[in-house]
N, C-alpha and C positions, 0 to 999 in steps of 0.2 A: 141400797145396798153400800156397809163399808168394807174396809178391807185393802191387802196390799195392792190390788190391783183397781183399784177406785180410779175413774178419770177413762181407763180403758174402755174402749168402743170399739165390739165387736157384731161383723153380722155373720148369723149362723143359718146356710143355707142344704144344713144337714137334715138327715131323717134317719129313724129307727134308731138305734142304739150305740155303733162306735162314734159317731160325729158329737150326737148330742152328748154321751156322756164326757168329751171333751168339752163343750162348750160347759156343761155344769162347774165342772171342774173350774174354770173362769170364772163365770158367773159366784161360785161360790165364795170364789177369795178376791166380790167385790168391783169385777168390771162388768159394765152393762152391756148384756147379749140379747140383741136383737133377732129372734129367730124368722127365718123368714118363710112363710111357706105357701106351697100353690096352696089354688081356689079348694082342691078337698082334704087340706092339709097333711101332717107328717102322719103318714098311714099305719103308723105305729099308736093312733090316736084310737083307733079302730080294736086296737088287740088290747083285753081284758087281763084281769078281772076288774067288772066293774061293781061299785057297793051297792047295795041294795037301795040305798037313799036317790040314787041316778033313774029316775023311771021316763026322762025324756025317750023319744024316738033313737033305735038301735043305728041309725043311719049315721052322715057325719058330724051332724047338730048336736049328737051324744059323746063326739069322739075325745072321753079326758078317761082311756084304759089305763090300770096301773101300771101299764107297762110304760107308756107315753109320761105320767105323772110321777114315776121314781125320777126320770132324768132329765127332765125339763123345768125343774124348780127355778126361781129366782131370774127367769127370764122373761121378756117381753113378744107378744106376737104379732108381727105383723103380718097380712094376706095379699102377695104381688102375683101375678101372672105373666111369669118370664115368655110365655108364650108370643105373647102381646109388645109391639114395638113401647106402648106406655109404660109397660112392667119392668122392661127393661130398664129405661129412663128410668121410673123414678128407685132404679137399684140403684144405678149408679149415682144419683142423688144421696140416698145413703151412706152407700160408700166412702161418697167424698169426705162426709163426718165420721170416720169410723178407721181406723187402724188395723184388723185386721178381720179376713174373709174366711171362711171354712167351710166347706164343701164336702162332701162324698157320694158325688155322682158318678156313676160309669166314667171312663176318659173319653175325652171328646164331647160331654153332653154342656160343660159349659160356653168349650170353643163354638159350638153349634148355635149357640144364646149369643153369640158376639161377643162374647166376657171370656173368652181365655187366656191365662194368664198374661201370657205376653202384651195387649191390649191394656189389660189393667196396669201394671206395672208400666205402661208409658204413659198414662193417664192419670195414676196415681204411684209416682214413684216411691213413697215409705210406705207403700200396704204392704204386709204380709198376707199371704196368700196359702192356706192351708187344706191339703187332701187326707182323707182318709181312702183309698181303693184298696180293694180285695190284692192285687198283686203291683200297686204302685201308678206311677204315673210315668209315661215312656221319656218326661221330660230328665227324669234322674238315674235312669234306665230302664230301657224296653223289654219286659217280660216276653214270653211266648205265651202269655197269658193274659196279658193284660188287659186283651176285650173281655174277659170272662168276667158274668159277677161273681159274688162270694158273698157269703153271710160268715156267724161264726163257726158252724159245725166243718164249713170248708177250710178257712182258715188250722182248725185244731187239727186237722184228717193232714192237710198237706206239712203243717209247720211242723208236726212229731208230735205232739201230745197226745194225740189218739195211739200212735204206737209204741208209747211207754205206759197206756193208762190203763187199767183192766187187770185182771187175774190170771191172766195167759194170753201167750200170741192169738189163740185164735177167739180171743174174747174182749176184744180194743175198745173200749170205753171213753166216750167225751169228759169233760169236767163239763159236772151242773151248769153253773153258772159260764157267762157268753166273755171267756176270756178271749177269743177270737175276737171280742168287738172291742171288747173292756181294756186287755193290755194296750193296741196300737190308740188309744183313745187316750190315756195317760201319756204316752209315749209323744203323743202332738202337741199334747199341753204342753207335756216342757220342749219339743222344738220349736212352737210357739214363742215362748216365752223369752228363749234365746233368739230368734228372730227379732222379738219386740227389742228387744236390748241393742243387738245392732244396730236396729236402726233408729234408734234413739239415738247413739252416737253417730253414726254417718247420712240419716237420712235416706235411706236406701232401705226397701224391703224388698223380702224375697219369698221364692217358691221352697214353703214347707210339706215335703212328702212322705209320708208315710203308708208302709203297704202293712195289709192282714197277715199276710205270709210272711214276710221277715221279721213281725212284730212276734209271734208266735216262735220261731224260729230261734229269737232272741231269749224269750221263754223258756225254750227249749237246751240254751246254751251247753247242757252239761253233755246231751248225746254226742253234739259233733268234736268234744274231744275224747269221748270215750268210743269211739267209732276209732278216730284218727290213731290213738295209741294202739287199741288192739285188734281193730280189722275187724270188728264184731258191733253189727248195730241190736243197737240196746232194746231188750223187746219189757212187755206190759210184765210188771212180778205183782199187784197187790197195792197193799198196802206198805210194804217193808222198802227199803232204798237201797241199792244197787251196790254203795259204796261206805255206806254205816250201816251199823245194828250194835245194841239195839234202834230204830228208828221207825217206829210205824205203830199200829194199833192194836190193842189187847181188848180180849172179853171181860168188865165187869159181871157181878149177877144182876147187874138191872141195866148193861148198857156196855158202851167200849168209851175206852181211854186212849190216846195220844201220847204214847212215854215216848221220848228220845235222851238214848243214856249212851252216845255213839263214842267219848273220850274213855279212854282206860277210868280214868280219877270217878267219874261218874258210872262208870259201872261198877265199880268198887264201893259208891255211895249204895248203889240199889241194890246189891248184892247185901248190902249189912240191912236194909232195909226191909229184905222180905227173907230177914234172919237165916240168908247165908252166906256168910261174909268169906268161906274158904272158895266160894266161886272167883273172886278175884284176882286168886293167886293159882288157880286151875288156867293146867297151859291150853286146855280148849277152847277160853272163853277170855283170858288172860288180855289179849289186846283185842283191837277192834278186827286186822286184817282176820288172828283167830275163829274169834265172833263171825265174821260173815263166811266163812269156810264150813261153821257148822251155826246156821244162822235157825234151821228149823229145831233145833235144842234150844235155843237161848232163847227164841220168842214161847217155844214149849213151857219154860220155864216161869218167864216172867207170866203168862199167862195162867199157871196151875196157882200162881199167886194172886192173880189181879181177880181170877174169876171166882175163889170165895169170897168177895170182899163187891161193896156197892161202890155204883163210880163214883161217888160220895167220900169213900173211905179209901180208897187207892188214891184220889185227889189229895186228899188233905196228908195220907202216908207219904206224898212224894211232892208237894207243892213246897216252892222256897228250894229246895234241893236239888229235884230231877227236873227238868223240862218236863212239863207234864200239864193235860187237860183234857177237858172230855167232851167227846164228839156230839157239839149243842143242835138240838132242832131251833126252827125260829122261834118256837113258844121260848125255848131256855135260853136264848139271847136276850128275849123280849123282858126275861127274869133277872138278868146278871144284873148284880150293881156297878159293874165296870161298864159296861153301857149304858146305864144313866149317869153314871158321872163322868164321862168321856160327852154324851148326848150326842150319842151314837145313832139313837132313834128320836126324830125330831117329828112332830104334831104339825100339821099343815089344815087349813083349812082346805072344804070342795067344794065344787062350785052347784054343784050339787044341794048342798046344804051338810052340816057336821063337819067331822073329820079325817083325814087319814094319818096313819105314821109313813115316812121313811126312813131311810138311812141315813144321818147326817155326815156332816164333812169330816175324813181321816185327817186331814191337813190342818194342821192346830198353829196358832202365834201366840206369841205372847202379848205382842203390843199393837195388832192389827186384826184382831178374830171378829170375826163379824158373826153375831149371836142373834140373826134373826135370820128365816125362812121366809119368801115367798112361795106360794103352789105356782103348778105349773100352768102357763097361761092358756085361756080356753082360744080359739083358732080368732084370728086377726083381735083380738078383744084390745090389741095400745096402735091398732090402726090411726086411730084421728093423732097419736103422740109424734107421728111423723109430717104429720101436713103439711107443718110450719115449712120443713126442708126445701129449699129455692130448688128448681129445674135445672139440671146438667144442661139439657138440651131438649130440643120439641119431639116430640114422638116420631115425627117423617127421616129426622137424622138416624135412624135408627132401620135396619130388615132384618128381622128373624127370622129364620132357619128352625121353624119351633122342633125339636125332637121330640123322640117318646121320652115320656117322665120314666127315668130310669136309675133307681140309687144303687152306687156303687158298682 
């Protein structure tokens, strides 16, 4: 892999989505990511869908579901049993040749393996040690929930997303994509790169700790200042915006279009396009504040115009003047020329034969862009690649109090 992070080596102990997405971002930018999996592999290997060509057994040997394949591209896989002294010794040998370690176990799991942050920092002072947990690591601030496991929907619920998503307060709705996993992953990658830069200048690594709850709260930052300033907790209000109008989704004759014209000049332009220029100076709608007060009327006016036109016609009328876009399905996205021009869908081989499409990298570089992707690895596919690493100690040097396999 080429890319701006070429030469950076990462030990990836993560499973499921948050950690693998973080290390995928690093791998996409050229880092050598070595995914260390337990004997049974990342549990997400068994989560579908599976391609029809994959006729292997449904057990661990088949472990190449779409959930896993999407976010583990550009990585190498090695299998180590950290419940054994030999596995711990092998991991330490691997860490000795790496710059970053990322894990998303629950609090205390790495400590019970004999691999606490403190012990690794003492042994490898320049190592950047990153964690993604539901409620953070107690070392940076002990949450009363620190021992709780978490998944995306839990982070969305507690961090505020469900509280402002949906048609009304009686019908909270989670965001479709796993933002409770993916946004913490992005923040963790950002923190890792900052810590790597610090380590390069000082020779001193550090703990980078990201909580899923904290990340989702940061994502919903608007609700905090709204509550502080008004004393009222924001509630779900469907596809509209509490502070901007119009800023939502309107119906076309064959679908839906997102339209955003919250500034007064944009509203005047939209009024002109709809053939109602007088609305731009109507005191009920002339300012954003006035439009918010008459939001139902505003959306009725816009939808009365849009509903008599196809999605393509609405977009053609507004594009380049008013921020807008069709509500796309996956099929629509696959056919979009933007996606082709930006290489946002890439094709990789599948170990069972044939190919599969996955999302490309949204981060583009003018000088160090990587133009190729390798498929996600099969379990222990690259175990032989690290066989040359010297053992730092004999297995007898380690006493392992093996914990349960517990992610996050």
